[in-house]
BAFI-3210 file (N, C-alpha, C; in Angstrom, 3 decimals, decimal comma, padded with zeros to 6 digits):
// residues 96
n [1|2|3|4|5|6|7|8|9|10|11|12|13|14|15|16|17|18|19|20|21|22|23|24|25|26|27|28|29|30|31|32|33|34|35|36|37|38|39|40|41|42|43|44|45|46|47|48|49|50|51|52|53|54|55|56|57|58|59|60|61|62|63|64|65|66|67|68|69|70|71|72|73|74|75|76|77|78|79|80|81|82|83|84|85|86|87|88|89|90|91|92|93|94|95|96]
n.u [245,356|243,365|242,720|243,691|241,937|243,160|243,991|241,570|240,828|242,915|242,533|240,004|240,702|242,374|240,472|239,225|237,389|236,233|236,547|235,130|236,301|234,525|233,152|235,296|235,917|233,516|233,610|235,857|234,888|232,804|234,264|235,792|233,782|232,855|235,195|235,434|233,162|233,828|235,988|234,623|233,216|235,360|235,997|234,184|233,696|234,066|234,746|233,417|231,508|229,821|230,920|229,283|228,096|225,891|223,219|220,949|219,802|218,103|217,208|216,361|213,662|211,396|211,292|209,791|208,983|210,147|207,871|206,766|204,685|203,859|204,735|206,311|206,427|209,411|209,349|207,552|209,075|211,210|210,142|210,128|212,751|215,417|217,421|217,783|219,341|219,641|217,838|218,551|219,009|220,760|223,337|225,308|228,899|230,404|232,800|236,346]
n.v [026,879|027,854|030,318|031,628|032,963|035,408|036,397|037,264|039,202|041,058|041,744|042,942|045,109|046,507|047,355|049,187|048,522|046,938|043,565|041,139|038,412|036,256|036,919|036,765|034,069|032,960|033,911|032,599|029,956|030,162|030,691|028,354|026,484|027,416|027,044|024,242|023,583|024,669|023,032|020,645|021,307|021,550|018,896|017,898|016,391|017,995|017,661|016,991|018,922|021,555|024,873|027,776|031,032|032,445|031,646|030,713|029,045|030,005|033,273|035,851|037,202|037,444|039,186|042,008|045,215|048,348|050,515|053,706|054,582|056,038|059,080|061,678|065,209|067,258|069,222|068,152|065,940|067,125|068,559|067,716|067,612|068,637|070,515|072,166|072,826|074,444|072,677|070,197|067,773|068,603|067,104|066,145|065,975|062,833|061,527|061,723]
n.w [-030,121|-028,567|-026,229|-022,962|-020,043|-019,443|-021,895|-023,065|-021,218|-021,519|-024,185|-024,014|-022,404|-024,152|-025,888|-024,435|-022,337|-019,343|-018,219|-016,293|-014,169|-014,382|-016,761|-018,556|-018,333|-019,265|-021,887|-022,845|-022,771|-024,659|-027,026|-027,145|-027,649|-030,144|-031,640|-031,571|-033,047|-035,547|-036,157|-036,589|-038,922|-040,668|-041,074|-042,855|-045,961|-048,911|-051,538|-053,990|-054,186|-055,666|-055,950|-054,637|-055,261|-054,509|-052,249|-053,531|-056,416|-058,377|-059,531|-057,243|-057,552|-056,185|-054,137|-052,643|-054,064|-052,875|-051,480|-050,927|-048,384|-046,216|-045,008|-043,105|-042,619|-042,775|-040,879|-038,952|-038,198|-036,904|-034,799|-032,091|-031,386|-029,280|-030,043|-033,042|-036,127|-039,118|-040,351|-039,318|-036,689|-033,808|-032,056|-029,177|-029,245|-029,638|-029,875|-029,341]
ca.u [244,716|242,440|243,413|243,244|241,112|243,945|243,971|240,331|240,856|243,823|241,867|238,973|241,387|242,841|239,274|238,778|236,334|236,666|235,944|235,292|236,825|233,422|232,931|236,435|235,738|232,402|234,066|236,748|234,017|232,105|235,206|236,120|232,645|232,910|236,356|235,087|232,196|234,570|236,752|233,679|232,969|236,566|236,040|233,215|234,294|233,373|235,500|232,537|230,458|230,003|230,963|228,157|228,284|224,651|222,580|219,811|220,149|217,272|217,267|215,370|212,794|210,182|211,343|208,873|209,515|209,917|206,822|206,587|203,255|203,553|205,872|205,983|207,200|210,636|208,929|207,033|210,160|212,133|209,465|210,427|214,193|215,764|218,211|217,738|220,105|219,608|217,062|219,145|219,056|222,110|223,638|226,632|230,019|230,556|234,167|237,358]
ca.v [028,102|028,326|031,257|031,615|034,105|036,647|036,891|038,001|040,397|042,021|042,206|043,877|046,319|047,259|047,932|050,190|048,144|045,959|042,248|040,453|037,049|035,413|037,234|036,229|032,621|032,693|034,177|031,491|028,812|030,416|030,529|026,930|025,849|027,829|026,405|022,829|023,519|024,913|021,819|019,685|021,727|021,242|017,461|017,549|016,211|018,824|017,566|016,954|019,923|022,717|026,145|028,673|032,432|032,820|030,448|030,325|028,828|030,901|034,668|036,135|038,299|037,416|040,246|043,085|046,536|049,316|051,458|054,715|054,651|056,992|059,936|062,884|066,356|067,533|070,025|067,222|065,086|067,896|069,379|067,289|067,634|069,748|071,516|072,000|073,849|074,316|071,506|068,964|067,638|068,811|066,245|066,422|065,235|061,586|061,009|062,727]
ca.w [-030,580|-027,532|-025,345|-021,572|-019,649|-019,480|-023,270|-023,281|-020,367|-022,155|-025,393|-023,575|-021,934|-025,317|-026,493|-023,462|-021,400|-018,349|-018,293|-015,012|-014,288|-014,858|-018,171|-019,311|-018,344|-020,174|-023,246|-023,195|-023,035|-025,927|-028,125|-027,227|-028,317|-031,544|-032,249|-031,778|-034,147|-036,780|-036,434|-037,175|-040,300|-041,453|-041,335|-043,888|-047,283|-049,895|-052,784|-055,157|-054,017|-056,530|-055,219|-054,887|-054,891|-053,836|-051,698|-054,355|-057,812|-059,163|-059,104|-056,197|-057,952|-055,383|-053,133|-052,983|-054,350|-051,812|-051,816|-049,896|-048,121|-045,151|-044,689|-042,344|-043,087|-042,021|-039,723|-037,950|-037,730|-036,067|-033,792|-030,723|-031,156|-028,397|-030,747|-034,495|-036,820|-040,567|-040,739|-038,796|-035,235|-033,270|-030,919|-028,603|-029,814|-028,897|-030,033|-029,030]
c.u [243,778|243,225|242,903|242,480|241,855|243,990|242,740|240,265|241,765|243,217|240,792|239,602|241,857|241,677|238,566|237,500|236,847|235,878|236,188|235,857|235,758|233,167|234,056|236,327|234,622|232,828|234,986|235,913|233,309|233,037|235,671|235,024|232,657|234,051|236,081|234,105|232,896|235,431|235,865|233,389|234,164|236,639|235,075|233,909|233,473|234,037|234,604|231,400|230,784|229,977|229,779|228,526|227,079|223,969|221,392|220,281|219,357|217,417|216,123|214,549|211,523|210,177|210,471|209,620|209,252|208,901|206,669|205,094|202,891|204,816|205,384|206,859|208,453|210,294|208,392|208,129|211,063|211,460|209,758|211,920|214,548|216,541|218,192|218,517|220,098|218,922|217,604|219,094|220,506|222,263|225,029|227,678|230,260|231,937|235,150|238,147]
c.v [028,684|029,135|031,113|032,898|035,428|037,248|037,759|039,262|041,469|042,584|043,232|045,191|047,161|047,907|048,903|049,802|047,044|044,672|041,574|039,052|036,108|035,643|036,670|034,713|032,216|032,875|033,058|030,270|028,969|030,190|029,083|026,176|026,167|027,122|024,924|022,668|023,745|023,709|020,749|020,031|021,414|019,771|017,030|017,493|016,983|018,751|017,595|017,967|021,150|024,000|027,011|030,086|032,906|031,559|029,951|030,109|029,765|032,325|034,951|037,360|038,363|038,493|041,414|044,365|047,432|050,335|052,423|054,843|055,629|057,798|061,102|064,010|066,528|068,318|069,126|066,342|065,822|068,588|068,966|067,269|068,833|070,864|071,190|073,152|073,517|073,016|070,175|068,969|067,766|067,926|066,579|065,528|063,981|060,943|062,122|063,106]
c.w [-029,522|-026,506|-023,909|-021,256|-019,722|-020,879|-023,500|-022,414|-020,983|-023,433|-025,034|-023,121|-023,112|-026,064|-025,552|-022,721|-020,491|-018,491|-016,949|-015,247|-014,839|-016,343|-019,042|-019,418|-019,298|-021,627|-023,721|-023,553|-024,379|-027,118|-028,264|-027,973|-029,804|-032,272|-032,527|-032,942|-035,492|-037,158|-037,064|-038,635|-041,196|-041,834|-042,443|-045,245|-048,316|-051,263|-054,021|-055,080|-054,857|-055,686|-055,609|-054,480|-054,090|-053,318|-052,526|-055,792|-058,711|-058,645|-058,140|-056,556|-057,127|-054,298|-053,581|-053,305|-053,136|-052,280|-050,643|-049,643|-047,006|-044,854|-043,844|-042,867|-042,232|-040,761|-038,613|-037,359|-036,742|-034,887|-032,356|-030,412|-030,279|-029,088|-032,239|-035,121|-038,307|-041,012|-040,262|-037,272|-034,801|-032,054|-030,412|-029,255|-028,970|-029,065|-029,738|-030,247]
res [x|x|x|x|x|x|x|x|x|x|x|x|x|x|x|x|x|x|x|x|x|x|x|x|x|x|x|x|x|x|x|x|x|x|x|x|x|x|x|x|x|x|x|x|x|x|x|x|x|x|x|x|x|x|x|x|x|x|x|x|x|x|x|x|x|x|x|x|x|x|x|x|x|x|x|x|x|x|x|x|x|x|x|x|x|x|x|x|x|x|x|x|x|x|x|x]
***
């Protein structure tokens, strides 16, 4: 299942970025390490372990409520924007 450096270089190319030989080698090493760690997890006997949906048995009501404590006006938020149209910041198109 472990791929060679060319696999990662071709994958990077298909994602439209270049990967140097060193970066491809580093990526291969990282994935080898991850794969070995996953193999270790597969060896753990979980036959008598109850499945969990959430990591906490008790409900997590201790989380704080969101409280609005400081806001600025739309005018203040937009005053430093170079181009504003109909109350929104105008940015250049970034996708083709």
